[in-house]
N, C-alpha and C positions, 0 to 999 in steps of 0.2 A: 504493499500499499504505500509505496514511496510517493511523496508529493513534490511537484516541481511547480515552480512559478511559471504562469503562462499569461500571455497578452490576453485581455478580455475578448470574448468572441464577438464577432459583429451581430448587431441587434436588428431584429425584425419586429415589426409592430405586433403587440399582443393582440390575440383574439379574445372573445369572452370566454369565460371559464368553461362553460358547457362545451364549446367548440374545442377548447384544449384538452378537456377530458375525453372527448370522442377520438380526437387525433392520438393522444397518448395511448389509449387502448388499442388502436389499430397499430402503433408503432410496436407496443408490447406484443401483440399478436404476431407480428412478423420477426421480431427479434427473437422470440422464444424458438422459432423455427431455424433462425440463422445461427443462434448460439445455444444449441441444445444443452451443452455442458456449463452454462452459465451458473455460478454459484461461488460460495466462499471458497478461495484457493488457499487458505491457511489451513493446516492440518491441526486437528483437535479431537479429543475423545469426550470432552465435557466442557460445560461453561466456563470452569476455571482456566482450563488450558487455552480456550479462545479468547479470553479476557486478557490473559498474560501475552498471548501471541500478537493480539491486535495493538497492545501498547508497544510491543518491540517492533511492530510493522511500520512505525512513524519514520518517514524518511529512510525507509529501507523496503527492498523488494519483498513480496511474500515467499519467493523461492528461497532467499537468503535465511528468513526467519524459520522456515521448515527445516533447513540444514541444522540450525541451532537447537531448536526446541526438544527434539527427542533426548538428548543429553541432559538438557536442562530438567525436564519433567522426570527423567529416570531418577534423577538425584533429588529432585524436590516435587514429589507428585501431588501435594496438596498445599493449601494455604498456609497451615501450620509450619510445614517444613520449610516453605520458602521464606516465610516470616522470620524464621530462626537462623536463616542462612547469613554467612558473613559476606559483606558487599565485595571483597576482592575477589571471592570465589565466583560470585555472580558475574562480575564484570568480565572475568576471564572467559566465561562460557559464552557471553552474549556480544562480545567485543565485535564480531563481524557485522553486527547489524547497525553500528554506528551510534554516536551519543551514548556509549554504553555506561558512563557513569551516572548521567541522569536517569537512564531506563532502568539501570540496577535499582537505584534508589526508589524509582516510581513503582516498579513491581513488588519490591519487598514491603514497602510502605502500604501498597494496596492489599497485599497479602494479610499484613497485620490488621488492617482495617476490616478485612472479611472475617478474621477470627474474632476480633473483639466486638465488633458490632452485629455480625450475622451469623455467628457459630460456625465459620469456616465455609458457609454456602455463598455462592454468587447470587445476589438479589435480582429478581426477575422484573424490576420497574426502573424507568428512566430516573426518577427522582433519587432513588437509592444508589444507582449506579453512578450517577453524576456527582455523588458526594464522595466518591472513592478517590484516592490520590492517583494523578495520572489518567483519569478517565474523563473525557469530554463526551459531547453529545454524539460525534461520529463513531467513537469506540462504543459507547453505550448502545447506539443502534445496530452495530455490528453484532453484539452479543444478544441483544434482544430479538432481532431478526433470524439469525443463523443458529443460534443455540437454544432459543426458547421458542422460536416460530411465532413470534409476535410481529405484526405489521410494522415496518420500518423503513423509512426512507434514508439510505446511507449516502451521505454527500462527500464524495472524495473528489479529487482532481478531475477525474474523467466524467463523472456524473455532472459536476459544475460545468465543464465545457460542453459536453454534449447537449444537456438540456437548455443551455443557453443558445446553442446553434440552432435548436429545434423551436426557440421562442416559446417556451413552456413557462418562462417566468421572466422578470425583469430585475433580478436581485444579484447581488454579488457576494454577500455574506452567506456563508453556509447554513446558518441557523434560519436565516430568512428564506433562503431557497427551499430548505426542508418544509418550512410552514407554507410556503407558496405552493408548492407541489400537494401537500396534504390537503390544501383547501379544496381542491377540485378532483383529486385522484382517489379512486376507490380503495379503501383501506385493506381489503383482502389481497390486493395485488401489489402492494407497495414493495414489499421485499423482493419479489421476483422482478419487479420493474427496475429496482436499484441494481441487481445482479446483472440483468441483460443490458442495461445503459453502460455499466461499468465495462462489461466484456466488449461491447461495441466501441466504446472509446478506446480500449487497449488495441484492438485489432483492425478496426476500420476507421473510425473518426478520430484520428491521431491529432495532436496539436499542429504539427508542421505540414504534414501532407496527408490530409484526410482523402480516402478513397471514395470520393463521391460518385464516381462513374461506376463503382461496383458496390453500392452501399446497402441496397435492399429496402431502404426508407427514403430515398433520395426525393421522391415526389411528395413525401409529407414533411420535408425540410425547407423552411423558408429563409434559411440563411442566406444573406445578400452576397456572400463571397464563396460560392462554391468552387471547388476544384474539379474541373471537368476532365481531369486526366491527361 
C-alpha cells in the first residue's frame, strides 16, 4: 500500500448523486469481470495480523510486507506477545518495510492498547479502531472491510486518483472522499468497489500512463485528459 505523491487528476463536472450512483454501479459491474482477483493483497490469518500488516504497509509495497510478516507473526503471534517485545528486535524484523523505527513503536503500542483496552482482541468498529496508536481511517477501513466483512470505502492513492478521474467526487482530502462516495454509493458494495478500483488503478489507470485505449470503462469516464494510446 505504498503511497506516492501525485498531481491532482483533471476534473470533470459532477453529475447529480443519483447519476453518479448508477454510473459507479456499472463501473463496478465491469471491473468485477476485469479484475476477478481483486481483493486484499496483504497476507493475514486474523484481524490482528491484518491490522499489523496494514500499519507496516504505509509507504511500502504489500509484497514487501508479505515477506516480513511470516517471521514477525511466528515470533509474536498475538497482541500480548508483540506488546512485550523489545523494540530493537521488532525493528530488525521489519526494517525492509521502511520507516521501521516509527512502525515498530506503532505496532507495539497498538498491541499494548489491544491488550489493555480490548482484552487482546481487535475491535470491530471505526470508533475504537481509530483510537489505537498508528491507526487512521484508511487502516481501520481495511480491517473493517477485509477482516470483519463490514462495508468500507478504502481511500488509498489509487482510489483517490481513479475516482477523481471518473468524476465521482470533487474532493482531495481522503476522509472527504470517503464521505462523498458513501453519500451515494450502496453500502453493501463498498468494499468490493474499493478493491476493484484499487486493482484498476494499479493495472490500468496508472498515474503517468493510463491505458485508456484498453480500459474497459473508458466510455464511463469523463476525464478531460484521456490517453488514447
